Structure formats: structure tokens, C-alpha cells
ZAGUDREN-161352 format. One line per 10 residues: number of its first residue (from 1); their letters; for each residue x, y, z of C-alpha. Coordinates in pm, whole numbers. Last residue first. Layout:
N
NUM) a) X/Y/Z; ...
END
This chain:
853
853) gaqplsvtft) 13600/9923/18846; 13305/9761/19054; 13245/9399/19067; 12916/9184/18982; 12951/8843/19216; 12910/8519/18990; 12856/8213/19260; 12930/7850/19110; 12830/7568/19282; 13024/7247/19177
843) sgvgleshva) 12874/6902/19252; 13003/6529/19272; 13032/6182/19114; 12738/5955/19263; 12479/6184/19101; 12615/6443/18889; 12614/6786/18961; 12630/7175/18801; 12487/7443/19001; 12416/7782/18928
833) itgganevmk) 12426/8117/19141; 12379/8475/19027; 12486/8822/19129; 12302/9176/19146; 12363/9207/19524; 11991/9091/19599; 12039/8803/19371; 12367/8669/19574; 12184/8739/19910; 11860/8581/19793
823) kvmylgvgsg) 12030/8258/19651; 12273/8225/19982; 11927/8241/20184; 11755/7965/19976; 12071/7728/19990; 12059/7797/20382; 11687/7766/20398; 11627/7371/20416; 11651/7342/20785; 11923/7090/20845
813) pvhshlrrfm) 12040/6762/21022; 12212/6469/20817; 12056/6141/20697; 11735/6352/20554; 11863/6432/20210; 11694/6640/19957; 11541/6920/20204; 11349/7221/20075; 11240/7477/20353; 11253/7732/20080
803) rflegqqvqs) 11334/7618/19719; 11695/7671/19609; 11768/7284/19536; 11417/7229/19361; 11541/7196/19011; 11885/7050/19108; 11706/6750/19280; 11488/6654/18959; 11834/6657/18738; 11965/6416/18986
793) lglgndhval) 12236/6545/19269; 12564/6462/19356; 12672/6268/19671; 13030/6411/19729; 13314/6473/19503; 13315/6863/19584; 13375/7174/19390; 13302/7517/19505; 13347/7784/19265; 13381/8163/19346
783) vvqgalrygr) 13330/8356/19023; 13424/8777/19070; 13261/8952/18741; 13382/9208/18522; 13410/8972/18221; 13571/8664/18405; 13761/8728/18735; 13896/8400/18916; 13824/8191/19274; 13851/7848/19352
773) llvatprgpa) 13727/7650/19641; 13838/7274/19607; 13642/7021/19861; 13791/6636/19867; 13557/6379/20089; 13756/6037/20136; 13543/5766/19965; 13357/5489/20100; 13043/5719/20196; 12982/6021/19970
763) gykvanslln) 12993/6378/20175; 12693/6538/20248; 12812/6772/20542; 13168/6859/20385; 12993/7005/20097; 12736/7162/20297; 12979/7335/20535; 13189/7507/20233; 12874/7622/20054; 12721/7758/20378
753) yiisrlnkas) 13046/7898/20500; 13089/8054/20171; 12775/8237/20130; 12728/8328/20525; 13108/8504/20482; 12981/8664/20160; 12665/8807/20335; 12861/8940/20651; 13164/9084/20423; 12890/9278/20197
743) fhvtpcaald) 13083/9280/19873; 13407/9434/19697; 13642/9107/19672; 14026/9085/19692; 14259/8799/19665; 14095/8754/19300; 14325/8529/19084; 14551/8382/19381; 14202/8221/19516; 14302/7873/19519
733) valtagaaal) 14210/7646/19839; 14221/7312/19895; 13984/7151/20184; 14032/6781/20275; 13807/6576/20456; 13817/6314/20731; 13468/6371/20814; 13529/6446/21168; 13798/6674/21094; 13640/6890/20822
723) eplidlrvae) 13372/6928/21089; 13578/7032/21355; 13772/7263/21115; 13452/7440/21002; 13509/7769/21204; 13875/7759/21127; 13800/7706/20737; 13554/8012/20805; 13814/8230/20920; 14058/8097/20639
713) vlapldiaea) 13812/8207/20397; 13750/8532/20516; 14151/8593/20507; 14196/8449/20168; 13895/8693/20034; 14075/9026/20205; 13732/9222/20153; 13691/9586/20016; 13348/9675/20085; 12988/9665/19956
703) pqhltaeqlr) 12736/9860/20145; 12541/9690/20432; 12195/9885/20475; 11993/9780/20121; 12152/9442/20161; 12011/9376/20520; 11678/9534/20452; 11620/9256/20141; 11786/8976/20383; 11581/9096/20706
693) sidtlhgltq) 11254/8918/20603; 11467/8592/20561; 11597/8610/20909; 11286/8671/21065; 11144/8373/20859; 11426/8171/20983; 11371/8255/21362; 11004/8144/21295; 11096/7836/21172; 11298/7742/21429
683) qfravaggmm) 11067/7840/21714; 10814/7593/21531; 11045/7319/21516; 11126/7380/21915; 10732/7370/21951; 10708/7071/21764; 10977/6888/21964; 10846/6996/22296; 10492/6861/22189; 10649/6521/22071
673) dllrpvlpeq) 10847/6513/22384; 10522/6560/22586; 10333/6318/22388; 10637/6029/22449; 10623/6093/22839; 10241/6053/22822; 10201/5738/22625; 10380/5507/22857; 10192/5600/23142; 10446/5636/23435
663) lanpplherl) 10403/5997/23412; 10051/5965/23544; 10147/5814/23849; 10422/6063/23905; 10167/6340/23928; 10165/6593/23641; 10286/6930/23807; 10679/6978/23695; 10618/6836/23313; 10292/7046/23291
653) agllgeinti) 10490/7362/23415; 10747/7288/23130; 10471/7262/22894; 10305/7569/23006; 10634/7738/22943; 10707/7603/22594; 10299/7724/22519; 10386/8081/22656; 10735/8115/22436; 10514/7991/22136
643) pskldhsasy) 10257/8263/22206; 10522/8534/22267; 10702/8438/21938; 10405/8448/21707; 10385/8827/21719; 10773/8843/21615; 10701/8588/21338; 10422/8781/21230; 10582/9093/21243; 10889/8991/21018
633) vftdldantr) 10659/8855/20789; 10418/9137/20778; 10693/9364/20729; 10866/9131/20453; 10504/9115/20293; 10482/9504/20313; 10790/9541/20103; 10737/9330/19877; 10388/9506/19824; 10556/9864/19818
623) tlqantthla) 10784/9688/19509; 10472/9538/19362; 10329/9905/19353; 10631/10072/19218; 10666/9793/18944; 10254/9845/18890; 10347/10236/18791; 10644/10170/18581; 10421/9899/18402; 10159/10170/18335
613) antarmkens) 10451/10382/18193; 10557/10102/17972; 10194/10046/17865; 10203/10408/17706; 10516/10393/17578; 10401/10054/17385; 10088/10234/17271; 10279/10477/17075; 10491/10200/16935; 10225/10015/16794
603) aaleenlalv) 10190/10237/16469; 10534/10157/16427; 10511/9817/16478; 10213/9788/16235; 10451/9950/15969; 10718/9709/16026; 10447/9430/16010; 10444/9392/15658; 10847/9388/15634; 10838/9147/15880
593) qhralvqdtv) 10616/8939/15695; 10859/8950/15408; 11118/8842/15630; 10922/8568/15764; 10881/8440/15429; 11246/8471/15375; 11345/8286/15699; 11076/8015/15664; 11185/7923/15308; 11543/7929/15399
583) dyvfaavgti) 11601/7587/15305; 11990/7536/15348; 12211/7376/15085; 12583/7300/15149; 12791/7190/14863; 13126/7035/14895; 13375/7085/14598; 13641/6836/14478; 14002/6750/14481; 14187/7058/14564
573) rgqeryaqya) 14535/6966/14651; 14679/7021/15012; 14693/6640/15096; 14348/6606/15023; 14142/6927/14987; 13793/7054/14999; 13657/7353/14788; 13340/7522/14937; 13033/7596/14778; 12720/7754/14988
563) ftvyrpsgpq) 12372/7750/14846; 12071/7943/15010; 11697/7795/14936; 11375/7927/14884; 11038/7726/14858; 10713/7776/14646; 10826/7511/14401; 10654/7512/14078; 10950/7443/13871; 11218/7233/14041
553) lkelpmdlvv) 11535/7420/13952; 11422/7781/13919; 11150/7680/14123; 11384/7671/14416; 11389/8050/14461; 11782/8155/14543; 11766/8310/14911; 12147/8362/14898; 12413/8200/14656; 12747/8181/14808
543) qsegtayvrd) 13105/8101/14669; 13400/8004/14822; 13773/8063/14682; 13968/7753/14603; 14030/7922/14265; 13969/7645/13980; 13766/7429/14206; 13537/7734/14336; 13513/7885/14009; 13403/7555/13843
533) mlevlgalki) 13117/7538/14096; 13024/7877/14031; 13012/7785/13661; 12810/7504/13734; 12541/7709/13952; 12418/7924/13642; 12069/7820/13707; 12045/7708/13356; 12329/7462/13413; 12153/7342/13702
523) rpyvealthg) 11853/7243/13521; 12012/6950/13391; 12000/6793/13744; 12145/6390/13734; 12383/6462/13424; 12468/6811/13562; 12582/6673/13879; 12819/6447/13721; 12761/6071/13784; 12948/5843/14033
513) qlpgawvepp) 12707/5851/14286; 12367/5921/14182; 12231/5524/14112; 11966/5528/13840; 11641/5684/13785; 11723/6016/13628; 11420/6222/13503; 11317/6464/13755; 11559/6410/14049; 11468/6446/14412
503) fleefapnfy) 11610/6763/14550; 11522/6832/14880; 11476/6462/15008; 11815/6359/14875; 11979/6631/14997; 11845/6589/15351; 11939/6197/15313; 12314/6288/15233; 12502/6283/14948; 12845/6131/14870
493) dirhdperll) 13081/6108/14548; 12839/6290/14321; 13075/6396/14015; 13187/6742/13943; 13331/6757/13624; 13645/6914/13783; 13696/6614/13996; 13507/6506/14301; 13163/6621/14450; 13021/6615/14812
483) viavptqefi) 12646/6679/14852; 12498/6796/15181; 12143/6911/15248; 12118/7079/15581; 11899/6873/15826; 12192/6701/15996; 12175/6352/16114; 12341/6177/15789; 12612/6473/15765; 12729/6392/16140
473) qfleqrqqaq) 12747/6038/16065; 12943/6120/15750; 13175/6332/15998; 13218/6048/16214; 13309/5824/15944; 13560/6103/15801; 13709/6155/16151; 13739/5751/16170; 13913/5736/15844; 14132/6003/15921
463) rqvvalmaaq) 14219/5869/16284; 14317/5543/16103; 14510/5705/15831; 14702/5902/16113; 14734/5600/16325; 14862/5416/16031; 15104/5679/15926; 15230/5725/16300; 15269/5307/16294; 15451/5356/15977
453) ltdtqkrarv) 15678/5621/16047; 15764/5461/16437; 15874/5135/16221; 16074/5291/15947; 16273/5481/16231; 16318/5143/16376; 16420/5013/16065; 16667/5296/15992; 16835/5289/16305; 16860/4893/16291
443) rdtvdiifal) 17021/4952/15926; 17249/5260/16011; 17385/5057/16321; 17444/4724/16112; 17816/4728/16176; 17925/4374/16020; 18179/4157/16220; 18359/3828/16134; 18577/3762/16439; 18800/3430/16354
433) igqphqqgdf) 18908/3269/16673; 19279/3094/16786; 19448/2764/16869; 19156/2534/16916; 19255/2189/16886; 19174/1977/16568; 19529/1787/16589; 19603/2014/16294; 19532/2338/16459; 19173/2474/16494
423) lpqyifdvyr) 19029/2802/16459; 18698/2891/16637; 18435/3104/16486; 18308/3426/16641; 18031/3563/16422; 17894/3893/16461; 17592/4137/16346; 17639/4486/16496; 17478/4760/16666; 17662/5072/16761
413) leargtapdh) 17610/5278/17102; 17899/5561/17113; 18104/5599/17457; 18265/5936/17481; 18619/6064/17468; 18544/6242/17164; 18842/6141/16932; 18879/5854/17153; 18570/5680/17087; 18446/5402/17321
403) lmistetgvf) 18251/5151/17167; 17905/5078/17344; 17747/4759/17190; 17391/4641/17065; 17356/4303/16916; 17190/4292/16570; 17273/3953/16551; 17509/3715/16723; 17661/3392/16627; 17902/3195/16852
393) pqgtayvqdl) 18110/2935/16708; 18158/2605/16891; 18535/2520/16993; 18417/2482/17348; 18739/2673/17514; 18782/2938/17247; 18428/3011/17176; 18343/3043/17563; 18656/3266/17625; 18552/3474/17350
383) laifgqeqve) 18217/3485/17456; 18326/3614/17813; 18544/3894/17589; 18252/4023/17458; 18043/4037/17794; 17933/4388/17815; 18210/4432/18099; 18476/4303/17845; 18380/4554/17572; 18484/4846/17748
373) pmaeaatrgl) 18862/4741/17765; 18909/4752/17411; 19236/4714/17318; 19369/4563/17635; 19059/4331/17632; 19147/4226/17268; 19481/4149/17350; 19798/4301/17178; 20030/4144/16979; 19933/4303/16651
363) aargaviaqy) 19757/4634/16725; 19390/4710/16749; 19295/5060/16851; 19218/5253/16522; 18865/5374/16621; 18734/5017/16673; 18494/4982/16389; 18777/5170/16159; 19038/4906/16260; 18787/4637/16188
353) qdnffsfrhe) 18724/4808/15842; 19101/4798/15744; 19158/4451/15807; 19286/4249/16111; 19560/4000/16170; 19707/3819/16459; 19547/4013/16764; 19577/3858/17103; 19277/3649/17262; 19430/3562/17579
343) pgsltaiaap) 19355/3215/17521; 19534/3167/17226; 19579/3411/16870; 19282/3644/16764; 19201/3680/16392; 19007/3994/16292; 18744/4078/15992; 18511/4381/15985; 18303/4366/15681; 18255/4459/15320
333) vqgliqsllr) 18540/4195/15202; 18773/4401/14979; 19073/4400/15271; 18994/4038/15318; 19032/3959/14938; 19320/4117/14908; 19527/3950/15177; 19390/3606/15067; 19550/3705/14694; 19870/3844/14857
323) qqmrlqerqr) 19886/3522/15034; 19813/3311/14702; 20070/3504/14541; 20311/3453/14811; 20243/3078/14789; 20291/3073/14419; 20619/3265/14475; 20738/2983/14714; 20668/2733/14437; 20852/2922/14179
313) eveflathae) 21140/2927/14415; 21144/2576/14506; 21152/2491/14148; 21444/2732/14057; 21624/2550/14372; 21580/2217/14198; 21687/2321/13883; 21999/2530/14030; 22086/2171/14219; 22133/1948/13917
303) asratvrlel) 21960/1614/13959; 21765/1690/13652; 21367/1646/13589; 21269/1921/13828; 20890/1969/13782; 20798/1922/14170; 20445/2015/14186; 20294/2265/14445; 19952/2306/14340; 19822/2537/14626
293) eenlqqlqrr) 19455/2517/14654; 19319/2886/14628; 19195/2951/14973; 18977/3257/14941; 18788/3413/15219; 18490/3613/15260; 18409/3539/15672; 18048/3520/15734; 17771/3730/15765; 17452/3641/15968
283) alvqetveta) 17269/3925/16050; 17070/3989/15750; 16784/3749/15850; 16551/3870/15586; 16404/3525/15551; 16743/3378/15403; 17039/3553/15442; 17321/3343/15304; 17660/3437/15318; 17896/3447/15004
273) vvmagyirgd) 18263/3470/14887; 18270/3435/14557; 18591/3380/14317; 18635/3471/13971; 18828/3348/13684; 19123/3386/13429; 19194/3812/13455; 19515/3856/13284; 19787/4048/13489; 20097/3857/13372
263) aeylpvyvfd) 20093/3627/13700; 19711/3521/13622; 19449/3734/13816; 19116/3644/13991; 18815/3865/13984; 18630/3897/14287; 18238/3859/14335; 18105/3967/14680; 17821/3814/14807; 17510/3877/15048
253) wfvterqgnr) 17243/3590/14978; 16891/3518/14976; 16713/3168/14944; 16421/3039/14749; 16410/2678/14810; 16329/2399/14559; 16284/2065/14741; 16445/1729/14906; 16687/1934/15140; 16811/2122/14854
243) dhqaemaqav) 16762/2259/14501; 16840/2617/14512; 16665/2947/14391; 16828/3285/14436; 16753/3621/14564; 17024/3902/14623; 16999/4008/14965; 17334/4212/14925; 17576/4242/14640; 17952/4356/14602
233) hpvgtamvgd) 18065/4345/14266; 18424/4361/14218; 18578/4560/13906; 18810/4331/13694; 18609/4527/13420; 18536/4212/13187; 18529/3945/13431; 18359/4126/13684; 18086/4199/13420; 18030/3888/13333
223) llaeygmgav) 17992/3745/13651; 17736/3981/13726; 17553/3899/13404; 17560/3545/13479; 17453/3578/13825; 17114/3758/13679; 16841/3516/13768; 16867/3301/13424; 17035/3011/13558; 17032/2969/13931
213) eplaeflgkg) 16830/2636/13901; 17077/2494/13656; 17332/2458/13975; 17569/2253/13852; 17554/2307/13462; 17516/2675/13572; 17848/2693/13768; 18074/2481/13503; 18179/2158/13650; 18516/2070/13773
203) llqaptrgwl) 18419/2036/14101; 18036/2056/14185; 17888/1705/14208; 18185/1543/14316; 18185/1831/14601; 17885/1695/14721; 17560/1930/14657; 17275/2141/14867; 17411/2462/14774; 17447/2539/15123
193) rcvtpnalei) 17634/2234/15237; 17861/2262/14911; 17920/2634/14978; 18009/2551/15348; 18231/2246/15273; 18450/2492/15070; 18436/2469/14672; 18737/2516/14451; 18762/2435/14072; 18392/2531/13990
183) iyqpgryvav) 18414/2608/13600; 18285/2917/13542; 18201/2892/13127; 18416/3213/13093; 18689/3049/13250; 18774/2960/13616; 18512/2979/13919; 18665/2968/14270; 18389/2906/14553; 18380/3034/14905
173) avpaqefvrq) 18058/2982/15154; 18119/3149/15511; 18199/2972/15816; 18545/2935/15700; 18681/2587/15859; 18771/2446/15541; 18959/2759/15392; 19095/2822/15693; 19228/2461/15726; 19353/2470/15369
163) legrqreaea) 19537/2802/15479; 19701/2637/15708; 19792/2328/15550; 19935/2519/15235; 20151/2715/15512; 20243/2387/15622; 20276/2219/15290; 20519/2523/15164; 20730/2494/15507; 20776/2103/15422
153) laaqeraqsq) 20833/2182/15029; 21107/2437/15136; 21285/2230/15385; 21248/1923/15097; 21420/2155/14872; 21667/2265/15117; 21750/1935/15190; 21716/1831/14813; 21993/2093/14720; 22220/1954/15000
143) rlaqaqagpl) 22205/1603/14860; 22219/1737/14542; 22560/1905/14631; 22666/1614/14785; 22587/1349/14535; 22769/1602/14265; 23081/1620/14468; 23110/1237/14524; 23005/1157/14166; 22624/1006/14104
133) padtdlfsvv) 22530/663/14188; 22416/390/13940; 22195/160/14086; 21868/363/14040; 21583/289/14253; 21300/259/13995; 20931/337/14038; 20597/300/13881; 20275/411/14040; 19918/365/13933
123) lrpgqrravl) 19667/590/14132; 19311/424/14166; 18926/550/14119; 18997/517/13778; 19346/500/13681; 19551/817/13759; 19868/828/13658; 20209/813/13854; 20614/781/13722; 20865/809/13999
113) hfygdlgdhq) 21264/771/13971; 21374/706/14313; 21760/791/14431; 21789/576/14741; 21810/506/15101; 21480/359/15284; 21406/317/15660; 21195/571/15720; 21412/824/15581; 21686/870/15299
103) fnfaerqteg) 21463/951/14983; 21673/1094/14682; 21332/1188/14468; 21303/1181/14069; 20979/1306/13895; 20731/1209/13660; 20366/1275/13595; 20112/1118/13345; 19804/1300/13353; 19452/1265/13545
93) slfadryfaf) 19552/1622/13714; 19418/1503/14054; 19579/1178/14077; 19929/1325/13942; 19867/1615/14219; 19798/1368/14504; 20111/1120/14378; 20327/1454/14406; 20213/1601/14695; 20288/1244/14893
83) igapgakpfr) 20625/1255/14735; 20680/1618/14856; 20985/1512/15087; 20779/1674/15401; 20503/1421/15348; 20732/1128/15242; 20843/1148/15592; 20570/973/15735; 20669/657/15521; 20436/378/15674
73) tlfseppcqp) 20174/576/15856; 20200/814/15513; 20117/515/15281; 19869/383/15487; 19867/70/15715; 19740/-278/15604; 20029/-367/15336; 19887/-553/15031; 20177/-727/14870; 20426/-719/15197
63) lrllqqaapn) 20669/-439/15236; 21048/-434/15189; 21028/-106/14979; 21255/-262/14681; 21155/-612/14747; 20789/-561/14780; 20805/-348/14447; 20998/-599/14260; 20722/-859/14394; 20440/-636/14268
53) lyeyaldvie) 20261/-425/14512; 19906/-401/14535; 19600/-235/14714; 19760/50/14933; 19578/328/15082; 19681/674/15022; 19638/994/15237; 19468/1313/15291; 19306/1394/14992; 19057/1686/14988
43) agaaayvprf) 18705/1734/14914; 18516/1466/15138; 18443/1658/15436; 18597/1356/15660; 18902/1390/15465; 18990/1135/15162; 19190/862/15119; 19305/789/14795; 19353/429/14643; 19705/340/14527
33) lifgtlavel) 19821/43/14300; 20217/2/14353; 20461/-123/14047; 20827/-172/14120; 21029/-237/13813; 21237/-557/13761; 20927/-672/13624; 20862/-1044/13631; 20567/-1080/13865; 20400/-782/13720
23) lthlleepaa) 20445/-892/13374; 20287/-1222/13480; 19984/-1061/13612; 19927/-872/13295; 19946/-1183/13075; 19703/-1354/13338; 19483/-1046/13313; 19477/-1068/12922; 19370/-1411/12921; 19086/-1362/13176
13) daalpgaltp) 18910/-1101/13026; 18746/-879/13281; 19009/-607/13235; 19203/-484/13523; 19118/-288/13857; 18855/-533/13970; 19060/-880/13941; 19385/-732/13993; 19357/-815/14405; 19228/-1168/14320
3) hpm) 19486/-1258/14085; 19366/-1447/13808; 19357/-1830/13789
END
């Protein structure tokens, strides 16, 4: 029967397997079958699991046929001694590897000769513990050499592990390509995830074989350029296609291609450090860091000490090369990078870009809070504490930060995209933080300026479109014929209804727009108008043709027109000609009639002189008649006062002498009150008539004098102060422009008193009354304007406002003669009064008074 543990790895034929089993059983050499154990990410071999040990191996190692524990669990010192690295490298290379180790740990003490080779998914190991010990001095030298070698290997393994952890934990995509086919040698978990592939699908394959969807998108030329010139290439937001998440996705990358050199200076490949910035999120950029896997192989084939020392030195040189390469990469990455150690966040590394962004304040061993105290109150130190405590990265996009500039002594506002990525030790405990920062201040400011400019441009375009539409609406309604012509051959772009009515085409039957004016109206060339339009288009100078007979364009037409041609521009360039055509037939005919009438007017001048003399006589008679009427009104009002006074006295006597029983009748007191009210109103009317009759005389006998206008207004304000207080009204006065007025003081006081008291009296219910009196000079006149927010007047009410005894509101007392008298006083002095009012909004009374000098 075949051995159950060999059924899988050996051939299926039963006879050869029996033979193989027998050979392994009788062999004096130990044989081991290992199966690699991978890290959780699947890219790194971290241990070896036993699958089979032949009897010789069981005896030499004192282990069962299939030990349950792993290789490093059973022999933990095999890692520092280099044996595990020898097994791992043999498996990865696929070639037969040989080595000798003097191992005196974990219960073993021997000089082992090892041969290892990969067979499918397993590693086959043959080993022999030599029985021939070396002479004492050589053995001692060998042991000392091996001790130094093991110490060096342990240090190299520790550094390789540190670099491997940084490589595995880097938040950016990192890959290494070798040769002209760009064979993928290294690919960290981030690049595998972002490419949508497993390490097995990438490692050992050409880049464009593993990612065929990227071929032809320009990456080949970029890599060829880097390989040919040795100059790194930095790209931002470059498009790519990737098959991932079950579909082909369009993604964008910020990346850098960096050439990789052999020890002799030849370029052997390229490294890519990339950050996905899909959907225009140019905020997340991660650390671009190369960690080329250290291939430390113990190739010393003799027990001599100098050979072992040479191998250790070679491995140390490889490590230094890798470290220099990593420093070179970090120095070339277009981002600020720093590592902070411990919970106090002390600087353990920073590149030149980071030192530039913090104005040279970073120093090794110094804490971030000490170097940049201003960021603590902005919350960045708290974010570092959070990342260190939780082990979770933090990503910030276009974050504002105030950074102190020692050169100017002021804080400067910057915008940054940043990532705080925790760094872990071998036990997955946070030991520091990787800070990856990109200054995006210029990009943010440019975007804001672009947004502002685009909004302004959109507003201008919309405003221009609105203005053009409004202009066309005006053109549609204007009686002037308008046509807009574009391009040098004067193609019709727009015409209004008046143009279409004035110039109906004789023969043309199609649409007018888009055709030249000469095509639609052939006679226009004969009239010489096309040459004028050419001149306007070429020079920008306007042209006018006055009073042209329309029969030149429309035979038999009796009409006359005036043409006005004007260039119109777009963005400062002449793009067409605007033609305005005015029908001036009536004006021309009227001019002809005027010429004919001039002779008749000359003959009529003598008659007009005689008529003027008669009018002068009539005016004198009217003046005398007005004086007589004023005298009559004054006499009538004076003569009627005595009868009214007698009636008032008779009513009083009647009240006193009526018997008491008569006063008890309900109708008698009411009639007496009505008669008394009628007498009082009649007396008031007679008083108003007397005042009106005296206006003309008062104007003649009250010459103008210099009046202190602010003092007069203040006296009026004190008179109406009870009314202002009762109405809760405010009065504002602005008379700085005309402090002195030449007018009759009595009349001016009456004018201002009437206007201000009316503004207070007719306030609108529901809102506080506000009155403004403003004075200014305009064209040799003093203008007084009284504005209020009261009831307001309709158009009909405004037409009746200045009539005698006309009252428009009955809810407040009044006689209806106040504004009539104000108008008379103003007009008698050669002035004017006007009102502008809106019902429910308020009124403005404007008084214009002539001023001497």
C-alpha cells in the first residue's frame, strides 16, 4: 500500500510510489516536505508547515513523521540563523539551492548540509548532519564567524521585516517592474486591491499581460521614456481602465514612475507609486514608497570565515542600496512625507517637501506640537492621537490650516490633502504614524476663482441675452423700421414688423432671414445704399440719408424716408450694420406746406400786431375786472357778517325765551343745533372768502425779504408739535442746500404750515407717520418738497385737490380752502406747486419759488 502522506505529491503510479517510499525509508539522509504558510494578505511567506519527515529526518530532528507545529514554532532560532530565509528563497526561486549551517539552538547541535528545491506547491528538503568535526581552531573560528553571520542576518531580517511592513501597510499602490516587458516583481496589497487582482494573478507576469485593459492608453510610452532616459515621470489624474468589482471601471491615477538601477548603474526596471483619484477627488494621495524585497541568500559554500563574512557584507550592501533607493523615492515623491514615532509624535523622518511646507521647523526627535504649536488648537494633534490610539487611518480633503511663517511672523492660510496612516510593529501594535501631505492651496484658490469667474460670465451672458430679448421686444413695438444685417455681404439677421410693412419684397417669396439685402431688394444697389453700408461695416462710421423719395426703391410711392446706418459690435469687433428707417413723409410734406405758408404768415404779421394791441387792452380790462371781483367778494363777505351776527343773536334769544315745555319737544333742540351749526359754517365761509380776497392785495403789499428758512420751519414745528405727538409722527428736515429764502415771511409760513399739518393729519392707519421736508436749489429756483407715507391720492383726487372748498377726506376736520390758498400764494409770487401721489403709499408736494440773484 502507498504511504498516505505521499499519495498527493508523488506520481499516481503505485509501483514507483512504493519504490520511492522504500528509498525514503532506508535513506541515511533526512528528507522533509514543507508547505508554505502565507500572511493574511497572501503575498508573503511567513512560515512552513510540515507534511512529511522520512525516518532519517525523524531521528536527526527527534520529530514525528508529521509534526503538528510549524517550522518556526518548533525551531524559532531558525529565523535569525538564516535557515528560514534559505528555505523561503529556494521556494521562490524554483531552483535547487545548497547551504551549510552550524545550528546549535532549540535542542539541536550539528553542522547541517541542506539542499532545497520547490516541487509544485511544496518545498522538498534533503539534509545531512556531518559526523566529521573540524579541528578545534577551525571549529572555533567557524563558530565565531557563524555567530557574527547570524547576528548580521538577524539585523538584516529585522530591517527587511520593517521595510516589508511599511511596504505592506503603505496606503498607496506600489509595484516594481523589471525588464522591457515590465515583469511585475513586487506588488503591495493596495495595488492588488486597486487593480482588482490577487498577487498570484500579477507577480511574475508582464504589466500589460496582467492588465490588458490598460494597454494602449499611453502607459507603455511613459514607461519606455523612463527606462530610456532615467528621468522620473510624474502624472496627475491620468485615465485608466481596470476590470474590478465584476465590471470594467474608468479610474484616474496620480502616480510617479521611478527608474531602478543595478549596482553598475544600468537601469533594470521601474517602480510605480500611485494614488487613485477617481471622480475628480484629487485629495487622497498616499505615500509612494518602494520596498524592494530583500533577497538575502547565504551563498557561502565553505566553512571558511572570510567567505561567510563576505556574504554578510554583500547582504549589508544590498540593504544599504535598498535603503538609499527608498530615501531616493521618498525624496522624489511630489508630496510632503514624515513619520512620527510614539504617542508623543516625535519626528523620525521627513523629506524636503515636508520641511518646506512647515517652514523648516521639523527636527528629528522633536514633537509635532513643539515644532508647530499653532496646529494643536486647530485639532491636528488630536487627530494624530486618535489615529495612534485606534490604529485607524484618517483622510482629510482640502482641509484648511493656518501655518506660522517665521520669516514674516504671520500665519498663512493653506489648504492640504492629507493621510495619517498608522505604522505597526511585529505584534500589530501602533508604533508611529506616517503623514502624507499634499499642498493643494493653489488648486483650491484656482477652483474658487474659476467658480467665481464662471458665475460672473454666466451672469453677463444671461444679462446680455435678457437685454437682447428686451431690445427685440422694443423693436417689435416701435414704429421705426429696423433691420439688423450681419457679415460683410449684409445678410438679414433680424427685422421688425414696421420694416416688413414699409418694405414688402417685390419678387422675393421666401424667408428674409439669412439672405443678403441685395438678393431680397435688388433696387437697393441702384439707390447707392449698399455702398453706404459697406463703408459703415469697414470704418464703423455712421451714415445718414435724409428725406429720400421712396419711389427710388418702390416706383410710384409718394412717401419719403430717412435712412440711418450704424455699425454694431460684439466683443469689440464690428459684426454687422443696424439700419433704422424713419417715415418722414408727413414732415417733408409739412415742410413744403410751411414754405407755402411763409408768405401767408408774413401777410398775417400786421394783423397779429393789431390783435396783440387789442389783447393788451383786453388784459387791462380783465385785471380791472379781477380787482372789482376781489372788491365785491370782500364787500359781500363784509356786508353779510352783520345779518349773520343778527341771526346768531336771534337764535340765542330764542333759546333763552322759549318756554320750558317747548324745549322738551325732541325736535326743537335738534333744529336749534342745526341752525346754530349752519350759522357757524356760514361765518367760517365768509372768513375764508375774506382771506381769499386779500391774497392778491397781500402779495402786492408784502415784498420778498431774506428769511432764515430753518428758523421758520422750527417755529412751525413747535406750532404743530401737539399734532405730531398725538399722531406719533416724526418730522425730518433737510435744508442745508438753501438756508436762506427770499419770499414773504407770512405767506411762506402759511405755505409750510398747511403742507406739514396736512401731512400729519392725513396719516395712514396701521403704520407710523413719517414726514420729510427737503429744500434745494434748481435752475434759479428754491424747491421745497414735503414727502409723507400717508393715505395717498388717486389720479382723480389729484385733479380736484386744489379746488376751492373741495374736501377729499371727511374723517378729519377741515374747510377745503387750505391748499387752494397755498396754490394762490405760490402762483401770485410767480411759483408753481405740484403733487405726486400713490394711493396707499404716500404723497410728495413740491413747491418751486423764484429767487432773485
